[in-house]
N, C-alpha and C positions, 0 to 999 in steps of 0.2 A: 662691728663687722670686720672679718678678716678675709682678705681676698688676694689671690695671685693666680698665676696660670694653672696651678694644680688644685687649689683648694678654695672653697667659698664656705664660710660659716657665719651664722647669724642666730642670735638669741632673742626670745620674746616675740616670735613672729605671729603667735595666735593669742587671742584675747581671753578665751574661756578657760583653758587649763591653768594650773598654778605655775607651770613652767613649760617652755617650748623652745625648740631650736630646729634649724635645718642645717644639713651638712652635705657638702658635695665634694667628692674627690674624683677627678677625671670624669668619667661618664656615669658615675653612680650618684644618685640623689636620694637623701633620706630625710624624713621629718619625724621628730619625737615630741610626744606630749607627756607631761608629768601631772597626774591628778593626785591631790593629797586630801585624804579624808581624816578629819580630826577626831579626837576621842569624845564623840558625842554620846548621848544616852543610848542611842540606837546601836552604836558600835561597841559599847562597853561589854555587852553580853556576847559579842562575837569575837573580840580580839583578846587573846591572853598575852600577847606581846606585839611588838612592832612587826609589821609585815610588809613585804614588797612583792608585787606581782608584775610580771613582764609579759607583754603580748607583742609579738612581731608578725606583721602581715607583709607578704610579698606584693609585687606590682599587680598581681591578679586577685588581691585581697584574700589570699589563702595563707595558711600556716603549714608549710611542708616540713620535711626532715631537716633541711638546712636551717630553717627558722626555729624549729624546736631546739636544735643544738645551741643556737645563739641565745635563745631565751634562757636556757639553763646557765650558760656561761655569764651572760649579762647580769642575771640575778645575783650570782656569786660576787661579781665585781661591785654591784651596788650595795649589797649587804655588807661587804668588807670595807667600803669606803665611807658610808654614813656613820656619823657619831651618834648612834641611837640613844645613848644615855643622856644626851643633851636636849632631846625633844620628848614631848608627851606622847603617849601611846598613839600611834599613827599608822594608817594603811596607805601605802603608796602604790599607784598604778602607773606603770611605765608602758606607754603605747608607742611602738615604732612602726611607721609606714614606709615601706620601700617604694618610692615613687618611680625610680628608674634603676634597674639592677645592672651593674657593670662589673669591672674587675676588682674594684676596691671596696667591696661590700662590707667586709669584716670591720675595717677601721671606721667606715662611715657610720655603721650602726652603733658601735661602742662610743665613739667620740661625740656623736649627736646626743646620745643619752647623757653623757657627762656634762655637756654644755647646758642641756635642759635642766638637769639637777642643779647646776651652778646658778642658773637664773631663778630657780625656785627658792633659793636661799636656805636650803637645808644644810646644817653643819656637816662638813665632810673632811676627812683626813687627807684626801686628794681632791683638789677642787678645780682643776682645769686640765683638759686633755686636747691634744691636737694630733695630727697625723702627717707623716712624711713617707714618701715612697722612693726607695732606691732599687733600681732594677739592673740585673745583669742578664742580658739576653744573648747567649751564644748562637752560632749558626743553627745548631740543632734545637728546634723549637720544643722538642720533647723534654729537653733538660733545662729549659729556661727557668730561672729562679727569680721570684719577686720577694724581696724582703721588706716587711712592713714594720714601722716603728711607731710607738706612741710616746708623746712627750707629756708627762704628768706633773703638774705643779702642786706641791704640798702646801699646807697652811704655814709651815715654817719658813717657806721661801726657797727651799731646796728644789732642784729640778731633777727628776728621775726620768731617764730614758729607758723604756722597756723594749726588749726584742719580743714583739707580739707573735710573729709567726713567719715561717718561710714556706712558700708554696711552689710546687712544681706545676707549671701550666697555669691556665687562666680560670678554670672552673673550680670554685670553692667547694661545690657540692661533691666533687670527686675526691676531695681531701678532707673528709669530715673529721678525721682524727686530729688534724691540725686545729680545727675549731674547738675541739674538746680540751686542748692543751691550755693550761692556765697561763695568763700573762705573767711572765717571769723573766729570769736572766737579766737582772739589772746590770748593765755593763758600763755605765758612765753616770757621774753625778756632778752637776754644777753646784759649787758652794759659794756662799757669800754673795748671792744675787737676790735682790728683793723681788717680791711677787710683781710689784708695779713695773719694775724695769723689765722683767722677763716677759710679762704680758705684752708690753710694748714691743719687745723684740719679736714675739710670736706674731703680733698683728702686722708688723712690718714685712713679714714673710721670710725673715732671716733663716728660720729653721726649715724652710721649705724649698731652699735653693738646690 
Protein backbone atom coordinates (compact mmCIF):
# COMPACT_ATOMS: atom_id res chain seq x y z
CA UNK A 1 0.00 0.00 0.00
CA UNK A 2 1.24 3.44 -0.95
CA UNK A 3 -0.06 6.38 0.99
CA UNK A 4 0.61 10.04 1.63
CA UNK A 5 -1.42 13.23 1.71
CA UNK A 6 -2.25 13.15 -1.99
CA UNK A 7 -2.52 9.49 -2.88
CA UNK A 8 -3.74 6.16 -1.54
CA UNK A 9 -3.27 2.98 -3.60
CA UNK A 10 -3.86 -0.66 -2.72
CA UNK A 11 -3.86 -3.89 -4.75
CA UNK A 12 -5.78 -7.13 -4.18
CA UNK A 13 -8.67 -5.58 -2.29
CA UNK A 14 -11.32 -8.00 -3.67
CA UNK A 15 -11.31 -11.79 -3.52
CA UNK A 16 -13.42 -12.78 -6.53
CA UNK A 17 -11.72 -11.13 -9.56
CA UNK A 18 -8.31 -12.19 -10.86
CA UNK A 19 -6.98 -8.77 -9.99
CA UNK A 20 -8.24 -5.68 -8.23
CA UNK A 21 -7.08 -2.34 -6.93
CA UNK A 22 -8.31 0.90 -5.46
CA UNK A 23 -6.81 4.28 -6.18
CA UNK A 24 -7.47 7.63 -4.53
CA UNK A 25 -6.08 10.99 -5.56
CA UNK A 26 -7.43 13.98 -3.67
CA UNK A 27 -11.20 13.64 -3.48
CA UNK A 28 -11.45 11.03 -6.26
CA UNK A 29 -11.86 7.34 -5.36
CA UNK A 30 -11.84 4.52 -7.94
CA UNK A 31 -11.99 0.70 -7.75
CA UNK A 32 -10.92 -1.57 -10.62
CA UNK A 33 -11.57 -5.29 -11.19
CA UNK A 34 -9.79 -7.48 -13.75
CA UNK A 35 -11.58 -10.65 -14.84
CA UNK A 36 -9.61 -13.14 -16.94
CA UNK A 37 -11.37 -15.82 -18.97
CA UNK A 38 -9.01 -18.56 -20.15
CA UNK A 39 -9.13 -20.35 -23.49
CA UNK A 40 -11.69 -22.97 -22.52
CA UNK A 41 -13.74 -25.09 -24.91
CA UNK A 42 -16.59 -22.61 -24.70
CA UNK A 43 -14.39 -19.66 -25.60
CA UNK A 44 -12.49 -21.27 -28.47
CA UNK A 45 -15.38 -20.77 -30.86
CA UNK A 46 -15.86 -17.16 -29.77
CA UNK A 47 -12.32 -15.80 -29.67
CA UNK A 48 -10.15 -15.51 -32.75
CA UNK A 49 -7.52 -13.53 -30.85
CA UNK A 50 -6.79 -12.05 -27.45
CA UNK A 51 -9.37 -9.48 -26.46
CA UNK A 52 -9.78 -6.82 -23.80
CA UNK A 53 -13.08 -5.20 -22.90
CA UNK A 54 -13.28 -2.11 -20.70
CA UNK A 55 -16.35 -0.99 -18.78
CA UNK A 56 -16.37 2.21 -16.71
CA UNK A 57 -19.28 3.23 -14.50
CA UNK A 58 -19.64 6.58 -12.77
CA UNK A 59 -20.83 7.14 -9.21
CA UNK A 60 -24.44 6.84 -10.44
CA UNK A 61 -23.64 3.41 -11.96
CA UNK A 62 -24.01 4.89 -15.45
CA UNK A 63 -21.73 5.15 -18.47
CA UNK A 64 -21.87 8.67 -19.89
CA UNK A 65 -19.89 10.50 -22.57
CA UNK A 66 -16.91 11.03 -20.31
CA UNK A 67 -16.79 7.36 -19.32
CA UNK A 68 -17.13 6.24 -22.95
CA UNK A 69 -14.12 8.33 -23.93
CA UNK A 70 -12.03 6.93 -21.10
CA UNK A 71 -13.11 3.38 -21.98
CA UNK A 72 -11.70 3.73 -25.49
CA UNK A 73 -8.48 5.32 -24.30
CA UNK A 74 -7.94 2.81 -21.48
CA UNK A 75 -8.50 -0.09 -23.88
CA UNK A 76 -5.73 1.28 -26.12
CA UNK A 77 -3.37 1.60 -23.15
CA UNK A 78 -4.09 -1.96 -21.97
CA UNK A 79 -3.80 -3.47 -25.45
CA UNK A 80 -0.51 -1.66 -25.97
CA UNK A 81 0.95 -2.68 -22.60
CA UNK A 82 0.15 -6.38 -22.38
CA UNK A 83 2.60 -8.83 -23.96
CA UNK A 84 -0.13 -10.81 -25.68
CA UNK A 85 2.28 -13.24 -27.34
CA UNK A 86 3.29 -14.59 -23.92
CA UNK A 87 -0.16 -15.75 -22.85
CA UNK A 88 -2.68 -18.20 -24.27
CA UNK A 89 -5.79 -16.93 -25.94
CA UNK A 90 -7.49 -14.88 -23.27
CA UNK A 91 -10.39 -12.51 -22.82
CA UNK A 92 -9.89 -9.76 -20.25
CA UNK A 93 -12.67 -7.71 -18.74
CA UNK A 94 -11.60 -4.51 -16.99
CA UNK A 95 -14.36 -3.04 -14.83
CA UNK A 96 -13.80 0.38 -13.27
CA UNK A 97 -16.18 1.80 -10.67
CA UNK A 98 -15.93 5.50 -9.90
CA UNK A 99 -16.95 5.58 -6.25
CA UNK A 100 -16.40 9.30 -5.79
CA UNK A 101 -15.72 11.66 -8.69
CA UNK A 102 -13.42 14.61 -8.07
CA UNK A 103 -10.85 16.67 -9.93
CA UNK A 104 -8.32 13.88 -10.54
CA UNK A 105 -10.55 11.36 -12.31
CA UNK A 106 -8.34 10.74 -15.34
CA UNK A 107 -5.25 9.56 -13.48
CA UNK A 108 -7.30 7.67 -10.90
CA UNK A 109 -8.99 5.52 -13.55
CA UNK A 110 -5.86 4.82 -15.59
CA UNK A 111 -3.56 4.10 -12.69
CA UNK A 112 -6.08 1.98 -10.80
CA UNK A 113 -6.41 -0.21 -13.90
CA UNK A 114 -2.62 -0.49 -14.20
CA UNK A 115 -2.30 -1.61 -10.58
CA UNK A 116 -5.10 -4.18 -10.96
CA UNK A 117 -3.40 -5.60 -14.07
CA UNK A 118 -0.10 -5.75 -12.22
CA UNK A 119 -1.74 -7.71 -9.41
CA UNK A 120 -3.31 -10.10 -11.94
CA UNK A 121 0.16 -11.20 -13.02
CA UNK A 122 -0.35 -10.67 -16.75
CA UNK A 123 2.98 -10.00 -18.52
CA UNK A 124 3.21 -6.33 -19.44
CA UNK A 125 5.80 -4.10 -21.05
CA UNK A 126 4.85 -1.35 -18.58
CA UNK A 127 4.03 -2.80 -15.23
CA UNK A 128 3.57 -0.05 -12.65
CA UNK A 129 1.85 3.29 -12.77
CA UNK A 130 1.39 6.07 -10.29
CA UNK A 131 0.22 9.66 -10.40
CA UNK A 132 1.42 13.03 -9.29
CA UNK A 133 -0.29 16.38 -9.52
CA UNK A 134 1.43 19.70 -10.07
CA UNK A 135 -0.87 22.70 -10.10
CA UNK A 136 -0.37 26.27 -11.20
CA UNK A 137 -3.37 28.32 -10.15
CA UNK A 138 -3.18 32.01 -11.02
CA UNK A 139 -5.65 34.58 -9.72
CA UNK A 140 -7.84 34.15 -12.78
CA UNK A 141 -9.59 30.84 -12.10
CA UNK A 142 -10.65 30.60 -15.74
CA UNK A 143 -7.04 30.14 -16.83
CA UNK A 144 -5.97 27.85 -13.98
CA UNK A 145 -3.91 24.94 -15.26
CA UNK A 146 -3.60 21.47 -13.74
CA UNK A 147 -0.84 19.32 -15.19
CA UNK A 148 -1.07 15.60 -14.56
CA UNK A 149 1.85 13.17 -14.74
CA UNK A 150 2.04 9.41 -14.87
CA UNK A 151 5.08 7.49 -13.65
CA UNK A 152 5.35 4.17 -15.48
CA UNK A 153 7.88 1.48 -14.61
CA UNK A 154 8.93 -0.83 -17.44
CA UNK A 155 10.10 -4.41 -16.98
CA UNK A 156 13.63 -3.34 -17.91
CA UNK A 157 13.80 -1.17 -14.81
CA UNK A 158 13.72 2.16 -16.62
CA UNK A 159 11.30 4.78 -15.45
CA UNK A 160 9.33 6.78 -17.97
CA UNK A 161 7.42 9.87 -16.92
CA UNK A 162 4.63 10.75 -19.33
CA UNK A 163 2.91 14.09 -19.63
CA UNK A 164 -0.64 12.77 -19.62
CA UNK A 165 -2.63 15.96 -20.03
CA UNK A 166 -3.06 19.61 -19.18
CA UNK A 167 -6.55 20.80 -18.41
CA UNK A 168 -8.00 24.28 -18.01
CA UNK A 169 -10.46 24.32 -15.16
CA UNK A 170 -11.68 21.46 -13.00
CA UNK A 171 -14.32 19.67 -15.09
CA UNK A 172 -12.86 16.95 -17.30
CA UNK A 173 -16.15 16.57 -19.14
CA UNK A 174 -15.70 20.10 -20.49
CA UNK A 175 -12.39 19.11 -22.03
CA UNK A 176 -13.16 15.83 -23.77
CA UNK A 177 -10.53 16.45 -26.41
CA UNK A 178 -7.85 16.20 -23.75
CA UNK A 179 -9.10 12.76 -22.75
CA UNK A 180 -8.88 11.63 -26.36
CA UNK A 181 -5.24 12.59 -26.54
CA UNK A 182 -2.95 9.60 -26.22
CA UNK A 183 -0.51 9.46 -23.34
CA UNK A 184 2.64 10.73 -24.96
CA UNK A 185 5.45 13.28 -24.75
CA UNK A 186 8.03 11.36 -22.80
CA UNK A 187 10.14 14.13 -21.34
CA UNK A 188 12.33 12.42 -18.76
CA UNK A 189 13.80 9.01 -18.12
CA UNK A 190 15.56 7.62 -15.10
CA UNK A 191 18.31 5.18 -16.09
CA UNK A 192 20.17 2.52 -14.12
CA UNK A 193 17.51 2.29 -11.44
CA UNK A 194 16.19 -1.13 -10.45
CA UNK A 195 12.47 -1.85 -10.31
CA UNK A 196 12.77 -2.80 -6.65
CA UNK A 197 14.50 0.43 -5.70
CA UNK A 198 12.10 2.51 -7.74
CA UNK A 199 9.02 0.80 -6.32
CA UNK A 200 10.39 1.50 -2.85
CA UNK A 201 10.88 5.15 -3.76
CA UNK A 202 7.33 5.36 -5.09
CA UNK A 203 5.94 3.73 -1.95
CA UNK A 204 7.82 6.19 0.21
CA UNK A 205 5.99 9.01 -1.55
CA UNK A 206 9.12 10.58 -3.01
CA UNK A 207 7.47 11.11 -6.39
CA UNK A 208 4.41 12.68 -4.84
CA UNK A 209 6.01 15.54 -2.94
